[in-house]
FIMAR-673264 format. One record per residue (C-alpha): residue number from 1; residue in one letter; x, y, z. Coordinates in nm, 4 decimals. Example, Ala and Ser with C-alpha at 12.3 -4.5 7.8 and 13.67 -1.06 7.14 Angstrom:
// residues 2
PT     n   res         px         py         pz
PT     1     A     1.2300    -0.4500     0.7800
PT     2     S     1.3670    -0.1060     0.7140
// end
This chain:
// residues 311
PT     n   res         px         py         pz
PT     1     M     2.0913    -0.6536    -1.2621
PT     2     E     2.3369    -0.5904    -0.9773
PT     3     R     2.1994    -0.5225    -0.6332
PT     4     P     2.1622    -0.1427    -0.6351
PT     5     L     2.2070     0.0968    -0.3456
PT     6     V     1.8664     0.2201    -0.2262
PT     7     S     1.8389     0.5530    -0.0457
PT     8     I     1.5591     0.5823     0.2119
PT     9     V     1.4852     0.9517     0.2601
PT    10     I     1.2967     1.0598     0.5735
PT    11     P     1.1838     1.4256     0.5737
PT    12     V     1.0843     1.5394     0.9228
PT    13     Y     0.9304     1.8433     1.0853
PT    14     N     0.8656     1.8346     1.4631
PT    15     G     0.8680     1.4571     1.4537
PT    16     V     0.9475     1.3719     1.8133
PT    17     D     0.6432     1.1438     1.8561
PT    18     Y     0.7267     0.8886     1.5856
PT    19     L     1.0697     0.9559     1.4330
PT    20     K     1.2596     0.6981     1.6397
PT    21     E     1.0252     0.4149     1.5386
PT    22     T     1.0323     0.5287     1.1770
PT    23     I     1.4126     0.5314     1.1563
PT    24     E     1.4263     0.1904     1.3226
PT    25     S     1.1890     0.0489     1.0595
PT    26     A     1.4163     0.1838     0.7856
PT    27     L     1.7288     0.0357     0.9448
PT    28     A     1.5505    -0.2992     0.9936
PT    29     Q     1.5301    -0.3654     0.6187
PT    30     T     1.6392    -0.7159     0.5234
PT    31     Y     1.7951    -0.5694     0.2095
PT    32     E     2.1450    -0.4672     0.3189
PT    33     R     2.2425    -0.2180     0.0460
PT    34     I     2.0564     0.0795     0.1871
PT    35     E     2.1400     0.4198     0.3243
PT    36     V     1.9047     0.6216     0.5449
PT    37     L     1.8941     1.0000     0.5132
PT    38     V     1.7005     1.2105     0.7660
PT    39     I     1.6250     1.5662     0.6536
PT    40     N     1.5173     1.8006     0.9350
PT    41     D     1.3010     2.0663     0.7701
PT    42     G     1.3506     2.3424     1.0252
PT    43     S     1.1813     2.1800     1.3241
PT    44     T     1.0738     2.4207     1.5991
PT    45     D     1.0639     2.1822     1.8954
PT    46     G     1.3726     2.3047     2.0776
PT    47     G     1.6036     2.0451     1.9255
PT    48     A     1.3984     1.7409     2.0280
PT    49     T     1.3706     1.6073     1.6730
PT    50     A     1.7422     1.6644     1.6110
PT    51     E     1.8326     1.4829     1.9319
PT    52     I     1.6386     1.1721     1.8294
PT    53     A     1.8040     1.1627     1.4892
PT    54     R     2.1558     1.2166     1.6247
PT    55     R     2.1217     0.9211     1.8624
PT    56     F     2.1502     0.6933     1.5585
PT    57     G     2.4988     0.8247     1.4862
PT    58     S     2.6676     0.6824     1.1777
PT    59     Q     2.3745     0.4503     1.1043
PT    60     I     2.2079     0.7401     0.9235
PT    61     R     2.3080     1.0569     0.7403
PT    62     Y     2.1478     1.3583     0.9063
PT    63     Y     2.0900     1.7022     0.7517
PT    64     E     1.9240     2.0192     0.8772
PT    65     K     1.7743     2.2991     0.6680
PT    66     P     1.5470     2.6015     0.7144
PT    67     N     1.1776     2.5180     0.6977
PT    68     G     1.0508     2.5144     0.3389
PT    69     G     0.7970     2.2341     0.3219
PT    70     V     0.8237     1.8634     0.2511
PT    71     S     0.9145     1.9110    -0.1168
PT    72     T     1.2274     2.1075    -0.0298
PT    73     A     1.3291     1.8419     0.2235
PT    74     L     1.2743     1.5603    -0.0258
PT    75     N     1.4672     1.7497    -0.2928
PT    76     L     1.7622     1.7943    -0.0566
PT    77     G     1.7477     1.4202     0.0050
PT    78     I     1.7571     1.3549    -0.3691
PT    79     E     2.0565     1.5882    -0.3990
PT    80     K     2.2476     1.4213    -0.1150
PT    81     M     2.1569     1.0568    -0.1791
PT    82     R     2.4219     0.8205    -0.3125
PT    83     G     2.1880     0.5470    -0.4267
PT    84     E     2.0385     0.4827    -0.7692
PT    85     W     1.6901     0.4352    -0.6242
PT    86     F     1.4857     0.6672    -0.4024
PT    87     S     1.2481     0.5437    -0.1324
PT    88     W     1.0460     0.8062     0.0620
PT    89     L     0.9508     0.7324     0.4216
PT    90     S     0.7461     0.9950     0.6080
PT    91     H     0.8633     1.0556     0.9639
PT    92     D     0.5423     0.9137     1.1126
PT    93     D     0.5065     0.6094     0.8827
PT    94     L     0.6726     0.2673     0.8870
PT    95     Y     0.8238     0.0103     0.6522
PT    96     E     0.7842    -0.3625     0.6890
PT    97     P     1.1298    -0.5307     0.6935
PT    98     E     1.0852    -0.6758     0.3423
PT    99     K     0.9778    -0.3502     0.1717
PT   100     V     1.2989    -0.2664    -0.0100
PT   101     N     1.4056    -0.6277    -0.0706
PT   102     N     1.0708    -0.7124    -0.2291
PT   103     Q     1.0894    -0.4151    -0.4621
PT   104     V     1.4506    -0.4809    -0.5613
PT   105     E     1.3408    -0.8326    -0.6552
PT   106     E     1.0736    -0.6772    -0.8786
PT   107     L     1.3461    -0.4661    -1.0389
PT   108     R     1.5453    -0.7789    -1.1143
PT   109     K     1.2459    -0.9242    -1.2998
PT   110     L     1.2291    -0.6105    -1.5168
PT   111     G     1.5894    -0.6527    -1.6268
PT   112     D     1.7384    -0.3836    -1.8491
PT   113     Q     1.4077    -0.1918    -1.8528
PT   114     A     1.4025    -0.1376    -1.4748
PT   115     Q     1.5166     0.2256    -1.4947
PT   116     R     1.1999     0.3094    -1.6929
PT   117     Y     0.9708     0.1911    -1.4124
PT   118     I     0.8308     0.3277    -1.0882
PT   119     L     0.7475     0.0516    -0.8387
PT   120     S     0.4626     0.0623    -0.5861
PT   121     C     0.3709    -0.1836    -0.3098
PT   122     G     0.0589    -0.2232    -0.0994
PT   123     T    -0.0042    -0.0134     0.2117
PT   124     T    -0.1955    -0.0517     0.5360
PT   125     L    -0.3234     0.2137     0.7765
PT   126     I    -0.2361     0.2395     1.1464
PT   127     D    -0.3418     0.4746     1.4261
PT   128     E    -0.1351     0.6747     1.6769
PT   129     A    -0.0492     0.3604     1.8723
PT   130     G     0.0287     0.1497     1.5653
PT   131     A    -0.2984    -0.0451     1.5737
PT   132     P    -0.4415    -0.1314     1.2306
PT   133     I    -0.7209     0.0776     1.0788
PT   134     Y    -0.9487    -0.0682     0.8160
PT   135     R    -1.0806     0.1534     0.5389
PT   136     P    -1.2131     0.0243     0.2068
PT   137     R    -0.9695     0.1286    -0.0674
PT   138     R    -0.8929     0.0419    -0.4267
PT   139     Q    -0.6461    -0.2424    -0.4756
PT   140     L    -0.4316    -0.1452    -0.7700
PT   141     K    -0.2214    -0.4208    -0.9277
PT   142     G    -0.0269    -0.4836    -1.2452
PT   143     V     0.1821    -0.2955    -1.4975
PT   144     Y     0.0560     0.0444    -1.6088
PT   145     T     0.1791     0.2345    -1.9108
PT   146     D     0.2510     0.6024    -1.8711
PT   147     E    -0.0830     0.6841    -2.0391
PT   148     A    -0.2779     0.4449    -1.8174
PT   149     M    -0.1191     0.5805    -1.4991
PT   150     F    -0.1868     0.9385    -1.6112
PT   151     D    -0.5561     0.8487    -1.6373
PT   152     Y    -0.5531     0.6654    -1.3036
PT   153     L    -0.3884     0.9515    -1.1156
PT   154     L    -0.6294     1.2107    -1.2512
PT   155     L    -0.9519     1.0099    -1.2479
PT   156     K    -0.9151     0.7531    -0.9697
PT   157     A    -0.6670     0.8129    -0.6878
PT   158     C    -0.3121     0.9068    -0.5931
PT   159     L    -0.0364     0.6595    -0.5088
PT   160     S     0.1090     0.6483    -0.1590
PT   161     G     0.4496     0.8129    -0.1740
PT   162     C     0.5961     0.5823     0.0915
PT   163     A     0.4986     0.2772    -0.1128
PT   164     L     0.7137     0.3749    -0.4099
PT   165     L     1.0637     0.2986    -0.5323
PT   166     I     1.1769     0.5520    -0.7931
PT   167     P     1.4927     0.5813    -1.0057
PT   168     K     1.6909     0.8851    -0.8943
PT   169     R     1.7411     0.9889    -1.2541
PT   170     A     1.3634     0.9932    -1.3079
PT   171     L     1.3198     1.2437    -1.0265
PT   172     E     1.6076     1.4509    -1.1626
PT   173     Q     1.4472     1.4445    -1.5069
PT   174     V     1.1212     1.5986    -1.3821
PT   175     G     1.2941     1.8486    -1.1533
PT   176     G     1.2214     1.6681    -0.8264
PT   177     F     0.9181     1.7486    -0.6141
PT   178     P     0.7459     2.0787    -0.7022
PT   179     T     0.8002     2.3424    -0.4351
PT   180     T     0.5063     2.5574    -0.5488
PT   181     Y     0.2618     2.3087    -0.3952
PT   182     R     0.2437     2.2177    -0.0265
PT   183     Y    -0.0505     1.9745    -0.0218
PT   184     I    -0.0543     1.7946    -0.3581
PT   185     Q     0.3205     1.7905    -0.4332
PT   186     D     0.3414     1.4104    -0.4397
PT   187     W     0.0439     1.3745    -0.6767
PT   188     V     0.1916     1.6396    -0.9075
PT   189     C     0.5275     1.4598    -0.9107
PT   190     W     0.3694     1.1249    -1.0034
PT   191     V     0.1772     1.2917    -1.2871
PT   192     D     0.5007     1.4520    -1.4090
PT   193     L     0.6692     1.1108    -1.4077
PT   194     A     0.3837     0.9617    -1.6114
PT   195     L     0.4055     1.2495    -1.8599
PT   196     A     0.7811     1.1857    -1.8838
PT   197     G     0.7041     0.8363    -2.0116
PT   198     Y     0.7736     0.6226    -1.7045
PT   199     Q     0.5722     0.3058    -1.6536
PT   200     F     0.4470     0.1833    -1.3176
PT   201     K     0.4535    -0.1665    -1.1711
PT   202     V     0.2145    -0.2050    -0.8792
PT   203     T     0.1974    -0.4956    -0.6336
PT   204     T    -0.0483    -0.5433    -0.3483
PT   205     A     0.1736    -0.7015    -0.0809
PT   206     P     0.1528    -0.4476     0.2066
PT   207     H     0.5065    -0.3367     0.2899
PT   208     S     0.4304     0.0207     0.3995
PT   209     K     0.2262     0.1465     0.6953
PT   210     T     0.0613     0.4889     0.6799
PT   211     R    -0.0139     0.6414     1.0192
PT   212     I    -0.3355     0.8381     1.0719
PT   213     H    -0.3141     1.0826     1.3629
PT   214     A    -0.4289     1.4246     1.4753
PT   215     K    -0.0926     1.6012     1.4265
PT   216     Q    -0.0492     1.5147     1.0582
PT   217     Q     0.0771     1.8149     0.8635
PT   218     T    -0.1573     1.7375     0.5734
PT   219     K    -0.4576     1.7817     0.8041
PT   220     K    -0.3357     2.1254     0.9078
PT   221     I    -0.3131     2.2520     0.5489
PT   222     A    -0.6013     2.0584     0.3934
PT   223     D    -0.7730     2.3848     0.2939
PT   224     L    -0.5009     2.4259     0.0290
PT   225     A    -0.6201     2.1164    -0.1621
PT   226     P    -0.8921     2.2766    -0.3815
PT   227     I    -0.6790     2.5845    -0.4499
PT   228     E    -0.3736     2.3846    -0.5516
PT   229     T    -0.5782     2.1341    -0.7523
PT   230     A    -0.7338     2.4093    -0.9641
PT   231     R    -0.3908     2.5640    -1.0208
PT   232     F    -0.2473     2.2270    -1.1192
PT   233     F    -0.5226     2.1657    -1.3768
PT   234     E    -0.4560     2.5106    -1.5190
PT   235     R    -0.0872     2.4268    -1.5508
PT   236     L    -0.1636     2.0912    -1.7139
PT   237     L    -0.3987     2.2414    -1.9707
PT   238     M    -0.1385     2.5046    -2.0585
PT   239     R     0.1292     2.2353    -2.0858
PT   240     L    -0.0920     2.0272    -2.3174
PT   241     E    -0.1761     2.3390    -2.5234
PT   242     A    -0.5491     2.2775    -2.4878
PT   243     T    -0.6490     2.6097    -2.6469
PT   244     S    -0.4610     2.5523    -2.9725
PT   245     S    -0.4259     2.1775    -3.0217
PT   246     T    -0.6668     1.9173    -3.1460
PT   247     T    -0.8384     1.6980    -2.8884
PT   248     T    -0.6077     1.4328    -2.7420
PT   249     P    -0.6789     1.1590    -2.4851
PT   250     Q    -0.4694     1.3456    -2.2284
PT   251     I    -0.6599     1.6718    -2.2737
PT   252     K    -0.9885     1.4850    -2.2378
PT   253     T    -0.8617     1.3187    -1.9218
PT   254     V    -0.7739     1.6546    -1.7664
PT   255     F    -1.1182     1.7975    -1.8415
PT   256     K    -1.2819     1.4864    -1.6955
PT   257     A    -1.0696     1.5386    -1.3839
PT   258     V    -1.1798     1.9027    -1.3710
PT   259     Y    -1.5403     1.7843    -1.3425
PT   260     R    -1.4475     1.5299    -1.0763
PT   261     S    -1.2204     1.7409    -0.8583
PT   262     T    -1.3256     2.1072    -0.8722
PT   263     D    -1.6317     2.3036    -0.7697
PT   264     P    -1.8725     2.4323    -1.0403
PT   265     E    -1.7313     2.7881    -1.0502
PT   266     V    -1.3719     2.6740    -1.1031
PT   267     R    -1.4882     2.4095    -1.3503
PT   268     E    -1.6708     2.6594    -1.5681
PT   269     E    -1.3776     2.9014    -1.5643
PT   270     L    -1.1358     2.6305    -1.6821
PT   271     L    -1.3791     2.5077    -1.9470
PT   272     Q    -1.4124     2.8592    -2.0847
PT   273     R    -1.0433     2.9502    -2.0713
PT   274     F    -0.9167     2.6288    -2.2298
PT   275     D    -1.1923     2.5513    -2.4821
PT   276     G    -1.3328     2.2623    -2.2834
PT   277     H    -1.6606     2.2865    -2.4711
PT   278     R    -1.4654     2.2136    -2.7910
PT   279     H    -1.2924     1.9075    -2.6478
PT   280     L    -1.6044     1.7570    -2.4858
PT   281     S    -1.9366     1.7000    -2.6569
PT   282     R    -2.2568     1.8235    -2.4934
PT   283     M    -2.3501     1.4663    -2.4104
PT   284     E    -2.0131     1.4096    -2.2430
PT   285     Q    -2.0499     1.7309    -2.0427
PT   286     K    -2.3962     1.6317    -1.9185
PT   287     R    -2.2746     1.2857    -1.8216
PT   288     L    -1.9674     1.4216    -1.6444
PT   289     N    -2.1740     1.6803    -1.4588
PT   290     L    -2.4121     1.4120    -1.3301
PT   291     S    -2.1225     1.1847    -1.2344
PT   292     A    -1.9564     1.4719    -1.0466
PT   293     I    -2.2714     1.5388    -0.8422
PT   294     I    -2.3028     1.1708    -0.7463
PT   295     Y    -1.9309     1.1376    -0.6718
PT   296     H    -1.9164     1.4398    -0.4421
PT   297     R    -2.2250     1.3310    -0.2490
PT   298     M    -2.0812     0.9836    -0.1964
PT   299     L    -1.7424     1.1292    -0.0987
PT   300     T    -1.9040     1.3573     0.1584
PT   301     L    -2.0937     1.0618     0.3043
PT   302     Y    -1.7806     0.8438     0.3163
PT   303     R    -1.5704     1.1126     0.4845
PT   304     G    -1.8423     1.1747     0.7395
PT   305     M    -1.8536     0.8047     0.8276
PT   306     M    -1.4746     0.7813     0.8586
PT   307     N    -1.4570     1.0957     1.0741
PT   308     L    -1.7162     0.9505     1.3114
PT   309     R    -1.5271     0.6234     1.3326
PT   310     Y    -1.1721     0.7529     1.3700
PT   311     R    -1.2076     1.1015     1.5168
// end
């Protein structure tokens, strides 16, 4: 395949602390056919974020919009981008110089099928000063069918948005990032891409750095996570017609995720509304209930340990 134009889209809101370093990491890509778009999502810092972006002049394309959340900023980037491939870079995260080049090389290996794939690289964690943080995490690797990635996203973990390289037409096909969610919008988008039939190729070479710091927007709205997750499962079960269809692997996966990711009251409501007791045997329900109890206790313990270490 020809060397495609890759659009690096940086949504930013009050990003004065890290935006300069982030833009520099985008411009430092060894792959030359890139464009960098910075989308200012209504920052309220007296023009400080805008000033940093404008210093880069014609090296980037800069846009401002009223505040609407990261999804609206990303969607404006998708609308304005000229490239065939979309690469998200959060305003406080960093790319290694080989990020885009490595992923374009993976595209070349896929040949004519490349446009049916989402690519993901490895990530590392850094603190406010850029020092590495170690946390035990799953190391995903290999090629995943749409069905396999659907199961992974619902039952295991999300993919880091800044690690991905996505065909623009894939994002257009699923309607971009959902604006009705403010905390789980990336997870929802990846699930939509899997449901649209896209496959995923995942490598472990760490070409993206995720920064952990006190001012992260996701920390400020973390209380939305359980509310939005329950609403997303409701939407999925409606989309899969769980109340009227026969049991399918996807419907079973959603109900398993309901056990894993919701509290007992929400779980029971969704099971009742969408005939979960028809799709899962009593034995499966007992096993999933026990697994959910163990999982949540271990998750609480893990988060407590990490908060003590990195608070």
